[in-house]
OpenMM code with the backbone's topology and positions (N, CA, C; nanometers):
from openmm import Vec3, app, unit

residues = "MET ARG MET SER ASP LEU VAL ALA GLN HIS ILE LEU SER MET LEU GLU GLU SER ASP GLY ASN ALA GLU ILE ARG ARG ASN GLU LEU ALA SER ASP LEU GLY CYS VAL PRO SER GLN ILE ASN TYR VAL ILE THR SER ARG PHE THR PRO GLU GLN GLY TYR ILE VAL GLU SER ARG ARG GLY GLY GLY GLY TYR ILE ARG ILE THR ARG VAL LYS MET ASP LYS SER THR ALA ILE MET HIS ILE VAL ASN SER ILE GLY ALA THR ILE ASP LYS ALA THR ALA GLU VAL MET ILE ASN ASN MET TYR ASN ARG SER ILE ILE ASP LEU GLN THR ALA ARG ILE PHE ALA ALA ALA LEU SER GLU ARG VAL PHE ARG GLU ILE PRO GLN ASP TYR ARG ASP LYS LEU ARG ALA ARG ILE PHE LYS ASN MET LEU LEU THR LEU SER GLU".split()
positions = [
    Vec3(-0.7099, -0.5209, -0.3952),
    Vec3(-0.6879, -0.3896, -0.3968),
    Vec3(-0.5982, -0.3496, -0.2678),
    Vec3(-0.5109, -0.2863, -0.2655),
    Vec3(-0.4558, -0.2346, -0.1291),
    Vec3(-0.5242, -0.1372, -0.0726),
    Vec3(-0.5208, -0.1294, 0.0603),
    Vec3(-0.5857, -0.0562, 0.1725),
    Vec3(-0.5972, 0.1087, 0.1001),
    Vec3(-0.4615, 0.1378, 0.0606),
    Vec3(-0.4187, 0.2899, 0.0239),
    Vec3(-0.4957, 0.3180, -0.0959),
    Vec3(-0.4811, 0.2206, -0.1962),
    Vec3(-0.5874, 0.2363, -0.3129),
    Vec3(-0.7152, 0.2509, -0.2885),
    Vec3(-0.7785, 0.1706, -0.1896),
    Vec3(-0.9170, 0.1830, -0.1686),
    Vec3(-0.9456, 0.3247, -0.1178),
    Vec3(-0.8815, 0.3593, -0.0046),
    Vec3(-0.8795, 0.4973, 0.0226),
    Vec3(-0.8894, 0.6058, -0.0695),
    Vec3(-0.7762, 0.6244, -0.1257),
    Vec3(-0.7429, 0.6984, -0.2415),
    Vec3(-0.8824, 0.7045, -0.3467),
    Vec3(-0.9388, 0.5612, -0.3902),
    Vec3(-1.0466, 0.5813, -0.4648),
    Vec3(-1.1890, 0.6098, -0.4068),
    Vec3(-1.1871, 0.6185, -0.2616),
    Vec3(-1.2953, 0.6618, -0.1983),
    Vec3(-1.2966, 0.8180, -0.1949),
    Vec3(-1.1820, 0.8737, -0.1645),
    Vec3(-1.1697, 1.0305, -0.1780),
    Vec3(-1.1936, 1.0701, -0.2986),
    Vec3(-1.1473, 1.0205, -0.4081),
    Vec3(-1.1673, 1.0481, -0.5447),
    Vec3(-1.3188, 1.0475, -0.5732),
    Vec3(-1.3817, 0.9580, -0.5575),
    Vec3(-1.5016, 0.9452, -0.5661),
    Vec3(-1.5895, 1.0641, -0.4859),
    Vec3(-1.5508, 1.0919, -0.3858),
    Vec3(-1.5954, 1.2014, -0.2989),
    Vec3(-1.5723, 1.3508, -0.3706),
    Vec3(-1.4726, 1.3687, -0.4305),
    Vec3(-1.4268, 1.4937, -0.4885),
    Vec3(-1.5298, 1.4832, -0.6130),
    Vec3(-1.5376, 1.3723, -0.6969),
    Vec3(-1.6198, 1.3914, -0.8236),
    Vec3(-1.7779, 1.4083, -0.7858),
    Vec3(-1.8183, 1.3494, -0.6833),
    Vec3(-1.9540, 1.3681, -0.6453),
    Vec3(-2.0086, 1.5070, -0.6083),
    Vec3(-1.8894, 1.6009, -0.5544),
    Vec3(-1.8917, 1.7126, -0.5042),
    Vec3(-1.8333, 1.8274, -0.5704),
    Vec3(-1.8058, 1.8237, -0.6780),
    Vec3(-1.7339, 1.9167, -0.7977),
    Vec3(-1.6201, 1.9543, -0.7358),
    Vec3(-1.5389, 1.8783, -0.6910),
    Vec3(-1.3805, 1.8886, -0.6615),
    Vec3(-1.3384, 1.9309, -0.5266),
    Vec3(-1.4557, 1.9267, -0.4557),
    Vec3(-1.4347, 1.9685, -0.3069),
    Vec3(-1.4873, 1.8547, -0.1998),
    Vec3(-1.3978, 1.8113, -0.1258),
    Vec3(-1.4641, 1.7182, -0.0156),
    Vec3(-1.3986, 1.7353, 0.1150),
    Vec3(-1.4841, 1.7285, 0.2333),
    Vec3(-1.4410, 1.7454, 0.3622),
    Vec3(-1.4649, 1.6050, 0.4155),
    Vec3(-1.3622, 1.6015, 0.4853),
    Vec3(-1.3289, 1.4425, 0.5106),
    Vec3(-1.3163, 1.4584, 0.6738),
    Vec3(-1.3714, 1.3719, 0.7537),
    Vec3(-1.3636, 1.3401, 0.9085),
    Vec3(-1.2652, 1.2056, 0.9133),
    Vec3(-1.1546, 1.2168, 0.9480),
    Vec3(-1.0621, 1.1196, 0.9386),
    Vec3(-1.0750, 0.9914, 1.0088),
    Vec3(-1.1335, 1.0059, 1.1459),
    Vec3(-1.1766, 0.9027, 1.2150),
    Vec3(-1.2885, 0.8367, 1.1521),
    Vec3(-1.3809, 0.9128, 1.1082),
    Vec3(-1.5116, 0.8696, 1.0682),
    Vec3(-1.4882, 0.7829, 0.9372),
    Vec3(-1.3971, 0.8406, 0.8373),
    Vec3(-1.3565, 0.7764, 0.7102),
    Vec3(-1.2674, 0.6175, 0.7449),
    Vec3(-1.1869, 0.6366, 0.8487),
    Vec3(-1.1263, 0.5166, 0.8850),
    Vec3(-1.2051, 0.4220, 0.9356),
    Vec3(-1.3001, 0.4603, 1.0011),
    Vec3(-1.4000, 0.3567, 1.0673),
    Vec3(-1.5077, 0.2956, 0.9574),
    Vec3(-1.5269, 0.3741, 0.8726),
    Vec3(-1.6271, 0.3423, 0.7390),
    Vec3(-1.5325, 0.2264, 0.6566),
    Vec3(-1.4117, 0.2690, 0.6303),
    Vec3(-1.3200, 0.1891, 0.5490),
    Vec3(-1.2557, 0.0523, 0.6424),
    Vec3(-1.2714, 0.0628, 0.7362),
    Vec3(-1.1908, -0.0282, 0.8429),
    Vec3(-1.0564, -0.0434, 0.8297),
    Vec3(-0.9831, 0.0675, 0.8330),
    Vec3(-0.8462, 0.0930, 0.8423),
    Vec3(-0.7931, 0.2060, 0.9619),
    Vec3(-0.7033, 0.2371, 0.9681),
    Vec3(-0.6555, 0.3135, 1.1129),
    Vec3(-0.6525, 0.4595, 1.0431),
    Vec3(-0.6469, 0.5541, 1.1314),
    Vec3(-0.6779, 0.7045, 1.0618),
    Vec3(-0.5282, 0.7515, 1.0152),
    Vec3(-0.4142, 0.6779, 1.0415),
    Vec3(-0.2874, 0.6987, 0.9786),
    Vec3(-0.2989, 0.6775, 0.8604),
    Vec3(-0.3655, 0.5601, 0.8151),
    Vec3(-0.3733, 0.5337, 0.6703),
    Vec3(-0.4248, 0.6527, 0.5938),
    Vec3(-0.5358, 0.7142, 0.6219),
    Vec3(-0.5870, 0.8108, 0.5829),
    Vec3(-0.5068, 0.9429, 0.5628),
    Vec3(-0.4075, 0.9719, 0.6598),
    Vec3(-0.3265, 1.0663, 0.6441),
    Vec3(-0.2000, 1.0213, 0.5457),
    Vec3(-0.1686, 0.8923, 0.5366),
    Vec3(-0.0612, 0.8573, 0.4461),
    Vec3(-0.0833, 0.8812, 0.3041),
    Vec3(-0.2451, 0.8681, 0.2797),
    Vec3(-0.3189, 0.8608, 0.1441),
    Vec3(-0.3208, 1.0025, 0.1084),
    Vec3(-0.3520, 1.0823, 0.2015),
    Vec3(-0.3830, 1.2214, 0.1834),
    Vec3(-0.2313, 1.2971, 0.1416),
    Vec3(-0.1562, 1.2800, 0.2209),
    Vec3(-0.0080, 1.3519, 0.2060),
    Vec3(0.0729, 1.2859, 0.0923),
    Vec3(0.0379, 1.1634, 0.0154),
    Vec3(0.1123, 1.1085, -0.0760),
    Vec3(0.0514, 1.1441, -0.2173),
    Vec3(-0.1046, 1.1304, -0.2032),
    Vec3(-0.1636, 1.1369, -0.3269),
    Vec3(-0.2427, 1.2477, -0.3412),
    Vec3(-0.2439, 1.3133, -0.2614),
    Vec3(-0.3513, 1.4503, -0.2805),
    Vec3(-0.2526, 1.5832, -0.2485),
    Vec3(-0.1335, 1.6014, -0.3443),
    Vec3(-0.0491, 1.6930, -0.2992),
    Vec3(-0.0421, 1.8160, -0.4002),
    Vec3(-0.0206, 1.9391, -0.3802),
    Vec3(-0.0242, 2.0504, -0.4637),
    Vec3(0.0554, 2.0051, -0.6000),
    Vec3(0.1530, 1.9385, -0.6160),
    Vec3(0.2125, 1.8918, -0.7391),
    Vec3(0.0986, 1.8220, -0.8208),
    Vec3(0.0201, 1.7401, -0.7264),
    Vec3(-0.0795, 1.6543, -0.8206),
    Vec3(-0.2364, 1.7381, -0.8263),
    Vec3(-0.2193, 1.8562, -0.8186),
    Vec3(-0.3183, 1.9257, -0.8320),
    Vec3(-0.4188, 1.9480, -0.7228),
    Vec3(-0.3921, 1.9449, -0.5880),
    Vec3(-0.4887, 1.9606, -0.4833),
    Vec3(-0.4295, 2.0503, -0.3668),
    Vec3(-0.5566, 2.0844, -0.3309),
    Vec3(-0.5137, 2.1974, -0.1783),
    Vec3(-0.5649, 2.1172, -0.0879),
    Vec3(-0.4886, 2.0964, 0.0165),
    Vec3(-0.5251, 2.0211, 0.1317),
    Vec3(-0.5273, 2.1393, 0.2633),
    Vec3(-0.6510, 2.1411, 0.3373),
    Vec3(-0.6455, 2.2207, 0.4347),
    Vec3(-0.6778, 2.1413, 0.5725),
    Vec3(-0.6554, 2.1709, 0.6854),
    Vec3(-0.7059, 2.0659, 0.7882),
    Vec3(-0.7277, 2.1566, 0.9030),
    Vec3(-0.8134, 2.1087, 0.9697),
    Vec3(-0.8672, 2.1752, 1.1232),
    Vec3(-0.8750, 2.0568, 1.2568),
    Vec3(-0.7779, 2.0990, 1.3300),
    Vec3(-0.7786, 2.0042, 1.4226),
    Vec3(-0.8694, 2.0223, 1.5383),
    Vec3(-0.8970, 1.8740, 1.6253),
    Vec3(-0.9819, 1.9153, 1.7512),
    Vec3(-1.1247, 1.8459, 1.7242),
    Vec3(-1.2060, 1.8591, 1.7875),
    Vec3(-1.3282, 1.7569, 1.8104),
    Vec3(-1.4007, 1.7927, 1.6938),
    Vec3(-1.4256, 1.9094, 1.6262),
    Vec3(-1.4889, 1.9440, 1.4905),
    Vec3(-1.4008, 1.9585, 1.3855),
    Vec3(-1.3043, 1.8922, 1.3945),
    Vec3(-1.1728, 1.9066, 1.3002),
    Vec3(-1.2373, 1.8273, 1.1526),
    Vec3(-1.1505, 1.8504, 1.0744),
    Vec3(-1.1951, 1.8081, 0.9470),
    Vec3(-1.0429, 1.8174, 0.8612),
    Vec3(-1.0569, 1.7627, 0.7602),
    Vec3(-0.9589, 1.7594, 0.6344),
    Vec3(-1.0515, 1.8064, 0.5095),
    Vec3(-1.0159, 1.9283, 0.4687),
    Vec3(-1.0566, 1.9489, 0.3284),
    Vec3(-0.9878, 1.9570, 0.2100),
    Vec3(-1.0221, 1.8825, 0.1204),
    Vec3(-0.9429, 1.8490, -0.0088),
    Vec3(-1.0147, 1.9227, -0.1345),
    Vec3(-0.9397, 2.0140, -0.2242),
    Vec3(-1.0062, 2.0916, -0.3233),
    Vec3(-0.9013, 2.0567, -0.4348),
    Vec3(-0.9700, 2.0037, -0.5572),
    Vec3(-0.9159, 1.9826, -0.6607),
    Vec3(-0.8888, 2.1199, -0.7602),
    Vec3(-0.7953, 2.1738, -0.7884),
    Vec3(-0.7469, 2.2915, -0.8378),
    Vec3(-0.7676, 2.2589, -0.9885),
    Vec3(-0.8494, 2.3681, -1.0366),
    Vec3(-0.8981, 2.3686, -1.1722),
    Vec3(-0.8152, 2.4525, -1.2558),
    Vec3(-0.7309, 2.3929, -1.3648),
    Vec3(-0.6512, 2.4470, -1.4358),
    Vec3(-0.6686, 2.4050, -1.5708),
    Vec3(-0.6225, 2.5001, -1.6754),
    Vec3(-0.6181, 2.4761, -1.8218),
    Vec3(-0.5099, 2.3741, -1.8515),
    Vec3(-0.4993, 2.2758, -1.9590),
    Vec3(-0.4228, 2.1785, -1.9781),
    Vec3(-0.2888, 2.2632, -1.9517),
    Vec3(-0.2440, 2.3511, -2.0674),
    Vec3(-0.1072, 2.4113, -2.0425),
    Vec3(-0.0610, 2.4687, -1.9113),
    Vec3(-0.1654, 2.5429, -1.8273),
    Vec3(-0.1124, 2.5665, -1.6947),
    Vec3(-0.0752, 2.4340, -1.6078),
    Vec3(-0.1647, 2.3287, -1.6059),
    Vec3(-0.1667, 2.2202, -1.5350),
    Vec3(-0.0179, 2.1593, -1.5902),
    Vec3(0.0148, 2.1372, -1.7176),
    Vec3(0.1491, 2.0993, -1.7729),
    Vec3(0.2594, 2.1614, -1.7082),
    Vec3(0.2458, 2.3100, -1.7227),
    Vec3(0.3594, 2.3955, -1.6575),
    Vec3(0.3779, 2.3531, -1.5029),
    Vec3(0.2798, 2.3499, -1.4603),
    Vec3(0.3032, 2.3230, -1.2909),
    Vec3(0.3426, 2.1853, -1.2769),
    Vec3(0.3033, 2.0807, -1.3377),
    Vec3(0.3914, 1.9633, -1.3353),
    Vec3(0.5481, 1.9583, -1.3479),
    Vec3(0.5592, 2.0157, -1.4626),
    Vec3(0.7103, 2.0386, -1.5126),
    Vec3(0.7957, 2.1026, -1.4064),
    Vec3(0.7205, 2.1975, -1.3401),
    Vec3(0.7938, 2.3036, -1.2219),
    Vec3(0.8158, 2.2070, -1.0787),
    Vec3(0.7084, 2.1058, -1.0556),
    Vec3(0.6961, 2.0096, -0.9348),
    Vec3(0.8093, 1.9058, -0.9478),
    Vec3(0.8510, 1.8686, -1.0854),
    Vec3(0.9370, 1.7629, -1.0926),
    Vec3(1.0720, 1.7720, -1.0060),
    Vec3(1.1480, 1.8855, -1.0454),
    Vec3(1.2878, 1.9111, -0.9793),
    Vec3(1.3982, 1.8435, -1.0634),
    Vec3(1.4894, 1.8247, -1.0031),
    Vec3(1.6080, 1.7870, -1.0773),
    Vec3(1.6014, 1.6503, -1.1180),
    Vec3(1.5341, 1.5595, -0.9899),
    Vec3(1.5415, 1.4210, -1.0002),
    Vec3(1.3852, 1.3603, -0.9837),
    Vec3(1.3539, 1.2615, -1.0419),
    Vec3(1.2208, 1.1659, -1.0331),
    Vec3(1.2366, 1.0351, -1.0284),
    Vec3(1.1814, 0.9649, -0.9437),
    Vec3(1.2063, 0.8297, -0.9314),
    Vec3(1.0828, 0.7635, -1.0045),
    Vec3(1.0957, 0.6376, -1.0492),
    Vec3(0.9782, 0.5652, -1.1521),
    Vec3(0.8455, 0.5753, -1.0622),
    Vec3(0.8475, 0.5358, -0.9439),
    Vec3(0.7184, 0.5652, -0.8715),
    Vec3(0.6431, 0.6666, -0.8826),
    Vec3(0.7015, 0.8068, -0.8675),
    Vec3(0.6693, 0.9189, -0.8591),
    Vec3(0.6104, 0.9564, -0.9827),
    Vec3(0.7063, 0.9022, -1.0933),
    Vec3(0.6696, 0.9471, -1.2369),
    Vec3(0.5341, 0.8949, -1.2705),
    Vec3(0.4974, 0.7505, -1.2197),
    Vec3(0.4055, 0.6850, -1.2504),
    Vec3(0.2869, 0.7512, -1.1809),
    Vec3(0.2674, 0.7930, -1.0791),
    Vec3(0.1750, 0.8468, -1.0110),
    Vec3(0.1310, 0.9914, -1.0809),
    Vec3(0.2553, 1.0690, -1.1237),
    Vec3(0.2049, 1.1809, -1.2072),
    Vec3(0.1526, 1.1859, -1.3386),
    Vec3(0.1889, 1.0552, -1.4030),
    Vec3(0.1160, 1.0348, -1.5170),
    Vec3(-0.0257, 0.9639, -1.5115),
    Vec3(-0.0491, 0.8705, -1.3908),
    Vec3(-0.1826, 0.8690, -1.3601),
    Vec3(-0.2608, 0.9627, -1.3438),
    Vec3(-0.2239, 1.0606, -1.2403),
    Vec3(-0.2827, 1.1813, -1.2153),
    Vec3(-0.3227, 1.2650, -1.3324),
    Vec3(-0.2330, 1.2864, -1.4316),
    Vec3(-0.2738, 1.3460, -1.5570),
    Vec3(-0.3301, 1.2825, -1.6451),
    Vec3(-0.3426, 1.1377, -1.6587),
    Vec3(-0.4655, 1.0741, -1.7236),
    Vec3(-0.5770, 1.0793, -1.6381),
    Vec3(-0.6007, 1.0719, -1.5231),
    Vec3(-0.7247, 1.0727, -1.4601),
    Vec3(-0.7899, 1.2152, -1.4595),
    Vec3(-0.7219, 1.3182, -1.4854),
    Vec3(-0.7865, 1.4608, -1.5025),
    Vec3(-0.7823, 1.5137, -1.6327),
    Vec3(-0.7675, 1.4051, -1.7336),
    Vec3(-0.7834, 1.4333, -1.8520),
    Vec3(-0.6864, 1.5385, -1.9425),
    Vec3(-0.5678, 1.5245, -1.8553),
    Vec3(-0.4599, 1.6198, -1.9303),
    Vec3(-0.3841, 1.5530, -2.0408),
    Vec3(-0.4175, 1.4329, -2.0571),
    Vec3(-0.3381, 1.3354, -2.1394),
    Vec3(-0.4322, 1.2278, -2.1577),
    Vec3(-0.4398, 1.1714, -2.2882),
    Vec3(-0.5058, 1.0637, -2.3180),
    Vec3(-0.4258, 0.9322, -2.2868),
    Vec3(-0.4952, 0.8093, -2.3089),
    Vec3(-0.4351, 0.6818, -2.2460),
    Vec3(-0.3321, 0.6496, -2.3313),
    Vec3(-0.2929, 0.6850, -2.4523),
    Vec3(-0.2080, 0.6439, -2.5640),
    Vec3(-0.0889, 0.7363, -2.5048),
    Vec3(-0.1184, 0.8414, -2.4893),
    Vec3(0.0018, 0.9265, -2.4319),
    Vec3(0.0601, 0.8922, -2.3033),
    Vec3(-0.0486, 0.8477, -2.2081),
    Vec3(0.0083, 0.7939, -2.0848),
    Vec3(0.1154, 0.6856, -2.1012),
    Vec3(0.0573, 0.5938, -2.1740),
    Vec3(0.1392, 0.4662, -2.1993),
    Vec3(0.2729, 0.5121, -2.2669),
    Vec3(0.2654, 0.5806, -2.3375),
    Vec3(0.3964, 0.6238, -2.4114),
    Vec3(0.4837, 0.6813, -2.3008),
    Vec3(0.4293, 0.7732, -2.2075),
    Vec3(0.5212, 0.8249, -2.1339),
    Vec3(0.5679, 0.7253, -2.0375),
    Vec3(0.4878, 0.6254, -1.9988),
    Vec3(0.5130, 0.5193, -1.9035),
    Vec3(0.6289, 0.4278, -1.9439),
    Vec3(0.6220, 0.4089, -2.0720),
    Vec3(0.7057, 0.3193, -2.1281),
    Vec3(0.8553, 0.4030, -2.1497),
    Vec3(0.8477, 0.5407, -2.1714),
    Vec3(0.9717, 0.5960, -2.1874),
    Vec3(1.0418, 0.6106, -2.0499),
    Vec3(0.9772, 0.6102, -1.9512),
    Vec3(1.0143, 0.6439, -1.8040),
    Vec3(1.0519, 0.5243, -1.7290),
    Vec3(1.0242, 0.4064, -1.7940),
    Vec3(1.0251, 0.2729, -1.7223),
    Vec3(1.1733, 0.2333, -1.6900),
    Vec3(1.1918, 0.1691, -1.5738),
    Vec3(1.3165, 0.1054, -1.5540),
    Vec3(1.3856, 0.0443, -1.6556),
    Vec3(1.3100, -0.0242, -1.7457),
    Vec3(1.3753, -0.0983, -1.8490),
    Vec3(1.4584, -0.0237, -1.9448),
    Vec3(1.4014, 0.1115, -1.9627),
    Vec3(1.4956, 0.2185, -2.0572),
    Vec3(1.6236, 0.2462, -1.9843),
    Vec3(1.6141, 0.2573, -1.8472),
    Vec3(1.7231, 0.3000, -1.7845),
    Vec3(1.8356, 0.1917, -1.7263),
    Vec3(1.7947, 0.0879, -1.7933),
    Vec3(1.8879, -0.0540, -1.7500),
    Vec3(2.0399, -0.0344, -1.7525),
    Vec3(2.0841, 0.0175, -1.8611),
    Vec3(2.2321, 0.0528, -1.8947),
    Vec3(2.2779, 0.1576, -1.8313),
    Vec3(2.1965, 0.2642, -1.7669),
    Vec3(2.2659, 0.3906, -1.7228),
    Vec3(2.2690, 0.3397, -1.5831),
    Vec3(2.4093, 0.4058, -1.5351),
    Vec3(2.4422, 0.3861, -1.3688),
    Vec3(2.3221, 0.4459, -1.2703),
    Vec3(2.2879, 0.3865, -1.1602),
    Vec3(2.1797, 0.4006, -1.0814),
    Vec3(2.2103, 0.5382, -1.0397),
    Vec3(2.3283, 0.6045, -1.0278),
    Vec3(2.3118, 0.7354, -0.9656),
    Vec3(2.2663, 0.8460, -1.0752),
    Vec3(2.2571, 0.8087, -1.2072),
    Vec3(2.2283, 0.9042, -1.2879),
    Vec3(2.0646, 0.8755, -1.3632),
    Vec3(2.0019, 0.7536, -1.3252),
    Vec3(1.8758, 0.7432, -1.3626),
    Vec3(1.7684, 0.8369, -1.3568),
    Vec3(1.7513, 0.8721, -1.2157),
    Vec3(1.6366, 0.9640, -1.1540),
    Vec3(1.6616, 1.1118, -1.2291),
    Vec3(1.7915, 1.1532, -1.2351),
    Vec3(1.8162, 1.2731, -1.3257),
    Vec3(1.7766, 1.2920, -1.4761),
    Vec3(1.8119, 1.1699, -1.5322),
    Vec3(1.7867, 1.1484, -1.6695),
    Vec3(1.6407, 1.1528, -1.6750),
    Vec3(1.5825, 1.0520, -1.5766),
    Vec3(1.4315, 1.0443, -1.6169),
    Vec3(1.3736, 1.1706, -1.5792),
    Vec3(1.4189, 1.2699, -1.5016),
    Vec3(1.3572, 1.3967, -1.4852),
    Vec3(1.3597, 1.4678, -1.6059),
    Vec3(1.4735, 1.4783, -1.6788),
    Vec3(1.5085, 1.5439, -1.7860),
    Vec3(1.4149, 1.5026, -1.8954),
    Vec3(1.3918, 1.3815, -1.9126),
    Vec3(1.3287, 1.3339, -2.0288),
    Vec3(1.1682, 1.3734, -2.0217),
    Vec3(1.1256, 1.3531, -1.8869),
    Vec3(0.9873, 1.3750, -1.8535),
    Vec3(0.9524, 1.5198, -1.8854),
    Vec3(1.0420, 1.6162, -1.8295),
    Vec3(1.0084, 1.7433, -1.8417),
    Vec3(1.0210, 1.7685, -2.0098),
    Vec3(1.0927, 1.7350, -2.0477),
    Vec3(1.0838, 1.7459, -2.1976),
    Vec3(0.9610, 1.7079, -2.2484),
    Vec3(0.9423, 1.5845, -2.2470),
    Vec3(0.8137, 1.5332, -2.3001),
    Vec3(0.6641, 1.6260, -2.2786),
    Vec3(0.6648, 1.6801, -2.1480),
    Vec3(0.5803, 1.7376, -2.0984),
    Vec3(0.5764, 1.8955, -2.1698),
    Vec3(0.7150, 1.9534, -2.1880),
    Vec3(0.7126, 2.0808, -2.2315),
    Vec3(0.6733, 2.0661, -2.3943),
    Vec3(0.7082, 1.9414, -2.4576),
    Vec3(0.6593, 1.9131, -2.6068),
    Vec3(0.5213, 1.9190, -2.6208),
    Vec3(0.4302, 1.8734, -2.5032),
    Vec3(0.3094, 1.8657, -2.5177),
    Vec3(0.2315, 2.0132, -2.4956),
    Vec3(0.2976, 2.0791, -2.4179),
    Vec3(0.2362, 2.2037, -2.4168),
    Vec3(0.2619, 2.3257, -2.5273),
    Vec3(0.3583, 2.2908, -2.6273),
    Vec3(0.3818, 2.3774, -2.7494),
    Vec3(0.2420, 2.4024, -2.8195),
] * unit.nanometer
topology = app.Topology()
chain = topology.addChain("A")
for resn in residues:
    res = topology.addResidue(resn, chain)
    for name in ("N", "CA", "C"):
        topology.addAtom(name, app.Element.getBySymbol(name[0]), res)
């Protein structure tokens, strides 16, 4: 398992244990997990974003902390939030992260996650010129999400 996956898994377990709220001291967590503090920053900025349903607050200094809160939304609101966060383009990796987050938050089931992943995979877009792939992927992803919210 990669270090970033280990850090993310640890933070997710902290969120589960404390009903969607976790307060982290970056240096302490880095020491506990055997990584550098910048690795903690990377994971938080890439995997705990508003688009993925999290609010991140931080306070610098000796008593500083990073507070992560999982936003509680109903399924329809969550889907619309995701649709609005996609924008005009989305790459395969970002789509996969969003699909995994939707599955982990029980917005979609495993079968739906697999269908989304298959429909948005690079294999599907092989014949499409590179310049258009991410635009087309975004339009397909949004349309699939809107279909779920109906």
